[in-house]
N, C-alpha and C positions, 0 to 999 in steps of 0.2 A: 130518242131517249138519251139524255145527257148523263154523263158519268162525272161526278165531282171527285177530283183527285186531291191528295194532300198538297197544301200550299207551302212552298219553300220561299221565304222572302229573299229578295235579291238585295245586294249591297247598293246603296245609292251612288250615283256618279259623283266623283269629286270635281267640283267646278273649277278649282284652281289648276287642275291637271287638264281638264277638257278644253280650256281656252287655248292651250298651246297645241292641240292635236287636231289634225285634219284627216279625213279618209283618203287613202292613197288612190290616186288616179292612174298610176302606172300599173302594169301587170305585176302580179305577185311573184316575188323571187323564189318562193318556196311555199309548199302547202303544209298545213298543220299535221297532216298524216306522216310527214317526214320526220317529225320530232315526237318526243314522248309527250303524250297528252295527259293533262290533268283535268278531270271533270269537276273539280271543286272550283268555287268562286274565288277570284283573286281581286283584291282591293287596289291593285296597282293600275287599274283602268285598262288592262290589256284586253278584257272582254267587254269593254264599255260599248253600249249601243250606239250605232252610227247609221243614220238614215240618209243624210244629205252630205253635200260637199262643202258646207259652210259651218262655221262654229255655232251659228244660231240654231240651225237644225240639229246639230250635234247635242246641244244642251237641251233641246226640246224635241224629243223624238216624236214622229208622227204615229198615231195610233188609229186604226180603223175602228170608228165608233158606230158606223151604220151597217156593219156586216150583217147579212141575213143568217137566220138560223138554218141549220142543215138537218132539221128533223124531218121525218117522213111526212108529217102532217102539213108542212108548208111547202108551197111550190118553189122551185129554184134551189131547193136544199141539196140536191144531189150534185156532187162535183162532176159526175159524168156528163151532165147536161151542158156544162160549160166547155166548149171545144178548145178554148184557149187557156184553160186552167193550167195545163202543163207548161205553157209558153210564157206565162206571166212572170215578170222579173220579181224575184223574192229576195229576202235577206238571208245571208248565210248564218247558220246556227249549228250547234252540235248537241247531241243527246247526252243528258246527264245520267239517266237511269235506264234500266231495262224495262220495256213496256211491251205487254202482250195484249192486244186489243181484240175486239170482236168485229169481223168483217161485215156482219149483218147490220151493224150500226155505223158502217163506213169508217171504222177506226183502222189504223195501221195494224196489220196482223202481228208484226214482230219488229221491235226496234231495240238494237243493242246499244249499250252505253258507249259513246264515242263515235257513233255513226254521224257522218256529215249530212246535214239537212238544209233545206231551203224553205223558209217560212213564206208561204204564198199569202195567207191572211192570218194576221196575228190574233185577232179576236173575232170568232164567229159565234160567240154566245156561250154562256155557262162555263167559261174558263177553258175553252177548247180553241185550237188553232188548226188551220189547214196547212199541212206540211207535206213536203216532197222529199223522199230519200234520194240524195244525190250520189252518195258513195257509202257502201257498207264497209265497216272496219274488219269484219270477219272474212277470212279468205274463203273462196269457193262459194260465196253467197251473193254473187252479182245479180241474181234474179230479182232481188228486192229493190235494186236501183231503179229509180224512176217511179216507184209506187207513190201514190198520192192518197192521203187519208187524214183522219183527225188524230191529234196528239194533245194531251194536256199541256197547258202553257208552262207549268212548273217542271216539266220533264226535259226541257232543253234550255239552252242559253245562247244568246246571239254572239257571233264572233265577227271581228273586224280587224283589218290590218291598218295601222296608222303610220303616217309619215310625220316627221318633225317639222314644225314651222321654221322658216329661216330665222336665224338668230337665237335659236333655242339650244341651250347646252344640255346634253344628257347628264343628269346627276350621277355621281358615283354611287356605288353600293352603300346605302345608308343602313348601317347596322348598329344595333344597340349592344354595346359592349357588356360582357358579363359582369364587369366590375365598375366601369365608369362610362359616362356618356361621351360620345365622340364629339369633341369640340370643333368649331369651324377653323378653317385653315388660316390663310394669310389675310383675310379681310372679314368683315362682319356681314358680308352679303350672304343671304341664305343660299344654301346649295339648291340647285335646280332653278334658279332665277335666270332670265334671259341675259345673254352676254353678247357683246358686239363682235362681229367678225367671225362668228362660228358658222361652220358649214353643215348642211343637212347630212346626217349620218345614214348609212344604208339601213334598209329595213331588216329587222331581226324578228323572226317568229317568236311569239310569246310562249313561255313555258313556266308553269307554276310548281313543278317538282313532284306532284303526286298524281296517281291515276284515279283511284276511287276516293270520293269524299269520306272524311272520317265519320264513322257511325255515331260517335258522340256529338259531333258538330251538326250532322244533318238531321238526326231524329231526336236527340235529347237536348238540343240547344246548347251544347258545350258542357252539359252536366254529367256527373259520374253515373255509371250504371249501377253501382252498389249504393243504394239509398240508405243503408244502415251503417255506413262507415262514419267514423268520428268527423271526417272532413266534411260530411254532409250535415250530420246532426248538430255539430257545434256552430254551424252558420258560416264556416270559413268558405265553403263553396259559393254560397250566395253573395258573400262579401267580395270574393275575387271576381265573380261574373258581373255583379250589378252594383256593388258598393252597399252602403247603409242607406236605408230609406227613411231613417228617423229625421225629423225636422228639428229636433231639439239639440242636435250636436252643436258644439261651439263654432260659430261662423268664422271667427278670425283665424282658426287653425285648420290645417288640412290633415287628412287621415294619414298621410304618408310624408316621409322625409321632413318631418317637423323636428327641429332640434329639441332634445330632451331637456335643455336648460330653461325652456320657457314654460311657465305655468306650474312649476312644481310647488312654489310657495304662493299659491293664489290667494286672493282675498276671500274672506269668509262670505262676502256678499254674492259670490258666484255659486254658492251652494244652493241647489234647487230642492224641490220636494223629493222625498224618497220614492214616490210612486212613479217610477219610470223616467223622471227628468234627470238630465245629465248633471252630476255633481262632481265635486273635487275627488271624492272617494272612488268614482267610476272612471277617472282618467289615469291611465297607466303609462309609465315612461320607461323607455329602454335606453340604456347607456351604451357606449362603445364596448364591444365584446363579441356579440351582444349579451347584455346582462340586465336584469331588472334593477330599477332604481327605487329603493324603498323610501317611503315617506315617514315611517315610524320606527323607532328603535325596537330592538328585539325584547321580548318579555317572556315569562314562563307562567304556566298555569298548573296548580296543584289540584288534583281530584282526590278528595278524602272524605272521611266520616260518612260512609253510606248508612242510611237509616231506612227502616221499613215503615211504610205508611199505608193507609187504606182510604178508599173513597167509595161512596155509595153508588157512583156511576161506573167507575173503571175498576173497582176492586182494589186489591193490594198491589203495591208497586214500591220500587226502591228509589230513593232520592239521594243524589250525590252532591256534595258541597264542592264548589269550584272557587278557588282563590287565585286571582290574577295578581302577580307580583311584578311591579315595575321598578327596576333598579334605578337609582338616582343618576342623572347625567353628570359628567365631569364639570368642574367649576368653570372651565374656560368655555364650555358650551352653553352655559346659562347666561342669559342677558339680564342685566339689572344694574342698579346704581350701587355706588360704594356704600358700605355700612357706615353708620355714624359713630359707633363706639365698639370697643373690643367685646363687651358683653353681648352686643347684638350680633357680632361676628360669630362668637361661640355658639349662641343659641341657633342662629341660622344654619351653621355648619352641622350641628347635631340634628337639626330638623331635616336638612337636605340629605344627610347621610342615611337616614332611615328609608327603606324602600316603601313605596306606596302600594296599597293592596285594595282589591275589590272582591267581595265575597258574595256569591249567589248560589242558589240551589236549583238543580236541573235534574229532570228525569231522562231515561234513555230515549224516550220518544222525542224529547226536545233536541237531542243530538241528531236524531233522524231528520227532523225539520231543518236543522242547521246544515247538514250535509246536502239535503235536497236543494235548499236555497242557494248554497254556494255553487253547486253543480249547474244550476240554471243561470246564475248571474256571472259566473266565471267559467265559461265553456272552454277557454283556451289554455287552462292550466291543469296540471296533473295533481288531483287531490288524493290524499291517502285513503285507503278503503276503510269504511266504517265497520266496527265489530258486528258480527251477525247477531240476530235476535234469537233468543232461546226461550222456550215455553216451559219445558220440564226442568225442575230443579233450579229455577232462577232465584230462589230465596235461600239456597244453600250457602253457607258461609264461604266455602272455597270458591264457588262460582261468583259470588258477589265481589270477593277480593280480586279474582281474575278479571272480572268485568271492569272493576275500578281501574286496574292497571292498564287495560286496553283503552279505556276512554281517556285516561291521562296521556298515554302515548299518542293517541289520535289528535287530541286538541292541541298538544304541543307541536306536532308536525304541521298542523294547520297554521298556527301562529308563527311558525318559523318561516313560512313562505312569504317572500317580500311583498307580494300582491294581496294574497288572502289576509294578510295581517291587518290591513286597514279596511277590509270589506265592511260595509255598513251593517250587514246581517250579523257578522261576527262581533262587532262592537255592541250591538243590541243584545246578543246572546250572553256576553260576558259582563255587560255593564248595567243591565236592567235589574235592579234590586227589588223593585216593587212587583208583587204578584199581580196586582190589579193592572198596572201599566203593561206588564208582560201579556196578559190575556187580551188587553185592548188592542195592542199594536201587532200581535202575532198574526192575526188574519190578514192584515195589510201587507206584511212581508210575504205571506204565502200566496197572495194574489198577484205579486209582481210577475210579469211575463218573462220568459227566457230572453236573455240578451241577444243571443244569436249573432248576426253580422255586426250589430252595433258595438259589441265588445271589441272587435278588431278596429272599428272606426274610431275608438277612443284610445288607441295605442299610438303613442308618439315616439319617434325614433330619429336619430340623426340621418341625414341624407347619405345614401350609398353606404349603409352600415353592414353590408354583407357581400360576399362573393359567391356566385352560383357554384363554381367548382368546389370551393371550400365547403359550402353548405351540403353538397352531395357527398363529399368525402367525410364530413363530420357525422352525418347521420348514419353512414355505413359503419364507421368506427364506434359510434354510440350504440348501435344495435348489437354489434359483436361484444362490446364491453359489458353491457347490461345482461346479456344472456350468460356470459361467462361468470359475471359476478353473482347472478342468481344461482347458478349451479354451485359455485364455491360456497356461498352462504348456506345453501341447503345442506351441503356436506358438513359444514361447520356446525350447524344446528344438530345434526344427527350425532356427530362425535361429542359435542358438548353434553348431549343427553346421556351418552355412555359414560362420560366423565362423572356426571352426577351420580349415576348408578354405581360407579366404582367407589365413589366416596361413601355411598350408603353401604357397600360391601366392606369398606374399610372400617366404617362405624360398627358393622356387625362383627367383624373380626376382633376389634378392640373389646367389644362387649363380651364376646365369647371367651377371650383371654381373661377378662375380669371374672366371669363366672367360673372359669376353671380354677383360678386362685381361691375363690370362696369355697368351691367344692372341695378343694384340697384341704383347707384348714378346718372345714366343718364336717368333712367326711360324708357330705350329702351328695349323691350322684346328680349330675346335670341331666335334665330330661332330654329325651330324643338324641342322646349321644352314647356312643359305645364305650366300652372300658378298655379299648386298645387291643382287643382280640384275645383276652385271657380265656383259657379253656376251663378255668376253675368255676364251678357253679356257686353263686352266692346264695346263701340261704338266709331269707329275711326272718330272723327270729330274735328273741330277746337276748340270746347269748352273743349274737354277732354285734350288737350295738354297744357292748361294754368296752371300755378302754379307748373310745374314740376321742373324747374330750374329758378333761378333769373337771373338778367342781368350779374352777374359775373361768371355764370356757376356753382354756388354752388347749392348743393342739398337742395333747400329751396324755398318756395313760396313767401317769403318776400324779398324785396329789402334791402340789407345791414343788414338783420336779425334784424330789430329794435324791441326792447322790449324783447330780448332773456334773459333767466335766467342766473344768474351768475354761472360759472362752479365751481364745488366743487373741482376738481382736481387742478385747478390753480386759486385760489381766488385772487391772486395778480394781475392777468391780468384783467384790467378793460375795455379792448376793446371788447365789447360784440357784435359788429356789424359784426365780421368776424368769428364767431363760425362755421357756416355751411360751409363756404369756406375752412377753415382749415380741417374740418372733411372730406370734399369731396376730397381734395388733398391727405390726408393721406390714405384714402381708395383706391384712384387711385394708389398710390405708392405701396400699398399692392398687388393690382391686377397685376401690372407690375412685381413685384417680383415673384409672383406665376407663371407668364408666363416664367420667367427665370428658375425657378425650373422645370417647365414642359420641357423646352428646354434641361436642363441637363439630365433629365431622358430619353428623346428621343435620344439625342446624345450618351448617355451611352449605350443604347440598340442597336443602329444602328452602332456604331463604336467600342467602347471598348469591349463590350460583343460579337460583331460579330467576332472580332479577336480571342477571346478565343474559340468561337464556331467553327471557322474554324480550329483552332489548334487541336481540338479533332479528326479531320480527320487523323492526323498523327498516332494516336494510334487505329484507327478503323480497324476492320477485320484482326487481326493478323493471325488467322487460315488460311484464304484464301491466304494471302501473303506468308506464310511459308509452304503452302501445298506442293509445289515442293520439298522443303528441307525435309519435313517429309516423302514424298514418296521415295526419294532417300535413306534416312536413313534406313527405314524399309526394303527396297529391298536389300540394301547392308548388313544389319545385318543378313538377311536370308542366303545370300551367305557366310557370314563369319562363321555362325554356321555350315554350311555344310563343309566348308574348314577345320574346326578344329574338325570335328567329329572323334571319336576314330576309328582308322583303316583306315581312308580315308583322312589323313592329306594332305593338299596342302599349303605349306608354302608360295609360291609365290602369290597365290590367296588370302590367308589370309592377307599377307602384303599389297596388293593393297586395300583390303577391309578396313584395318585399316586407310589407307590414306583417303579414302572417308568418313569414319566415323569421323575422326578428322575434316574434313571440315564441315560436317553437324552439329557436336556438337559445333564447333566454331561459326557457324551461330546462334545456339540457345543461346550461351553466348552473342553474339552481340545484340540479341533482349532483353535479360535481362538487359544489360547496357543501351540501348536506352530507354527501358520502364521506368526505374528509372528517367532518365533525362527528358523525355517527361512529365510525370505526375508531376514531381516537378516544371517544368516550367509552366505548365497549372495552377496549384494551386497558384503559385506566381502571375501570371498575373491576375487571377481572384480576388485575395485578394487586389492587388494593385489598380485595377480598382474600387473596392468597396470602398476602403479607400479614394481615390480621390473624388469619388462621394459624400460621406458623409461629407468630409471636406468642400465641396462647399455648402452643404445644412445643415450645423451644426447650427440649430436654436432652437432645443428643447432638453430637457434632455434625451428623449428617443433616439434621434439620436446620442447624445454624448455617451450614453452607447453602442450603436451599434458600433460606431467608436472605442471605447476602446477595445471591444472584437475582432473586426477585426484586430486591431494592435497586439493584443496578439497572435492570430492565425498566423499572418504573421511572427512573431518573431520565431515561431517554425521551420521555414525553414532556419533560419540563425544560424550561430555558436555563442555561444557554445550550444544553446538549441538543435539544430539539431543533434549535435554530441552525446549528452547525451541520445538521444532517443533510442540508440542501447543497452542501459544497461538494461538487463532483457527482458523477453517476454512481448508481448502486453496483456494488460488487456481488457476484453470485455467491450464494451461501454454500457452505461446505456440505450441507445436507440436501441440496437440490438433486444431486445424483441419486439419492435414495428414493426419490419420488416414484421412479419406475419400478424399483424393487425395495419397498419399505421393509424395515426390520420388525416384522409383526409376529415372528415365530422365534421367540428367545430360546436359548438352550434350556434343557431340563434343570429344574432347581435341585441343587445339591442337598441331599438329606444325610443326617448323621447315621453312622453305622448302627445296626441293630444291637441290642443288648444280648448277651449270651443266653439269657433266659426268656427273651422275647419269643413268643410263639409265632412260627411261620405259617402262613395260610396254606392249606392242603390243596394241591392242584387236582383237578378231575383226571381220572384214568384216561379218558379220551384225549385230553390235551397232551398228556405225556406220550401216548402212542403216536399222535400226529407229529409231535416234535421229533421223535425218534425216526419215524419214516422220512421226515424232511431232511434229517441229517444224512440219510443214506442216498436218497434220490435227488434231493434239492428241488427248489421251485414249488414246493407244496403250499407254502404261505409266503406272503411278501416279507415277513419279518424273519424267516428262517435263513440260516446261512447256507452256503453252497454245499453240495454233496461231497462226501469224502472221496467218491469215485470220479469226481469231475475232472481230475487231472489225467485220468486214463484215456479220456476221449478228447 
């Protein structure tokens, strides 16, 4: 009965190394058990098969092809029938894995990884070998030595000691530098080539540096165990291990170390079909930095005019209008001939100064299609999250406006990305004005397969555009920074919400003050407010309403205010009968003005500050958004370090790793650029809104001082003040020491002294008794003072 074991492919023998190697004819100077053994395969030809003492037999190992089967049904299959089986000369080998066989099938009962073996017959049928245990690695297990039995061919590897040919110079340690390739020394002769006059070097036991083979290398073929990570799903792992399998990649350019100066301004004839063929829009270039090299200038998109529509198939839905605005390029960037006349110059200038625009209408489901297509075609970049779909209340005016703002922020963050900006799907989404053409081509874009590894195969970057140590340090700092920034932004959003609530409370206070003035001059009590604690009971009868207002509506019990005193402020005015009427109208105007101030605070909190509050979502949760990029970067960096390890260099794998690392580091640079622009815009919008508010309510010296300081802070974001801020390091703020102990518990507000006739609230008897006992004993309540007898103890 034959047992089929998993096959582990062996690395082929390198012919250029084997031609200089001969099996040693002298006794070995040391055994492999004296050194640290690595059961993994080494491509340095240390474990290369050697059967004969000539180079020809070394390159063509002898394999027993006529070995008989050792099954019970065939004669001669039992190894015990061959009396000279233990004395046959075999080939030295070493066990790679632990093996526990069945003695009834003539298999070795127990083989430990690292045991020294002697292969008597390499192939006895069905992938089995006749093997003899020569030395057990486990101490105290010498009883297994000399045991002969069957062992799968994939569970051991041949070992041999080699001596150098005369005239062969041992090459120095060939290592791939983390930053630059190691160049040749004094001549152009490749290292490791034969040199004259060199003497044979003493035999050195081979050592590969590891004991057990890597689980990822042995069983997963170098693949990651987590098959759901972005490193796997984006195609980066497949690209690193195998490269891109697409045949339509541009043949004259390589996937790695291609200068980004080539092919940016390609001919339009190179543009292929959109159905999977490589086009100019699918080639991405990384400059020194690394940073993305954009092909199109930045533009902005307005999402406006939402309208409700209905369909017999899908029912009711909301359509949003998208207007893409392209600012005109500077005159020195536009190529063209000289104008023929001044009139032509003026007309061309006016025409070029107007921004171009394209207007289309899209549904929310179209945004979902766009996001899905971009995620499939651009797996290596960090796209902003799409607003969530809502089913209940989706036609409410407030929700439609909030959805419009979210979609506008989403599409503008997409077009701000230097790579997604010129994606073919985005161009089709923003530029297809015909509904018929949209419905005809949309299924074709949806049928496009994911780019996967071919995305990285079309990324071109300068040679040696990164440093492994710098890449490792950069990602660690980036992770720490994004996490801290996310926490800071979340706290800022919470505080900003409280500021808006405080403005609403300010609006409420101004409105209450206005109502209080009206209540005073009209003698109408304000609902849900007390009368200040008066103990007099008001009787609502007809007699109590007399004398509140006169016939002119003035706040007076006299008609025409006869007998009023002469005003000191305006002694020249002798019309004494209209004093109360003028006072009443002036107070009423004050009340109405306070209502306007309350409306300004309310509108500022609900509109202006809401826009700033919403814009904070653009900079929220950066660690979550860039988590796929970070995962890809760390996994690729691990593969890169393995590919440049001394003695195990893999130039092709290292080159592909460099391409992926250039992509991830370019994404980190994109976040850095967008972060500066986002926070600068947020600060400007907030200060501009506060300045407009205080300009409308500039009535007191305190408000004028606030307005002056707000304008000074706003000027710091404009040139030349903003430019001069880069001169020298930042000095600590005088308020940084208060971060540990913020001043959030201000002193009690000073109140005016009560009037002599103000009624004082009556305290309960229990409170008075408790306070008296506390004065005697002390410590009854936290707010009580110490006992009068405390000094006696």
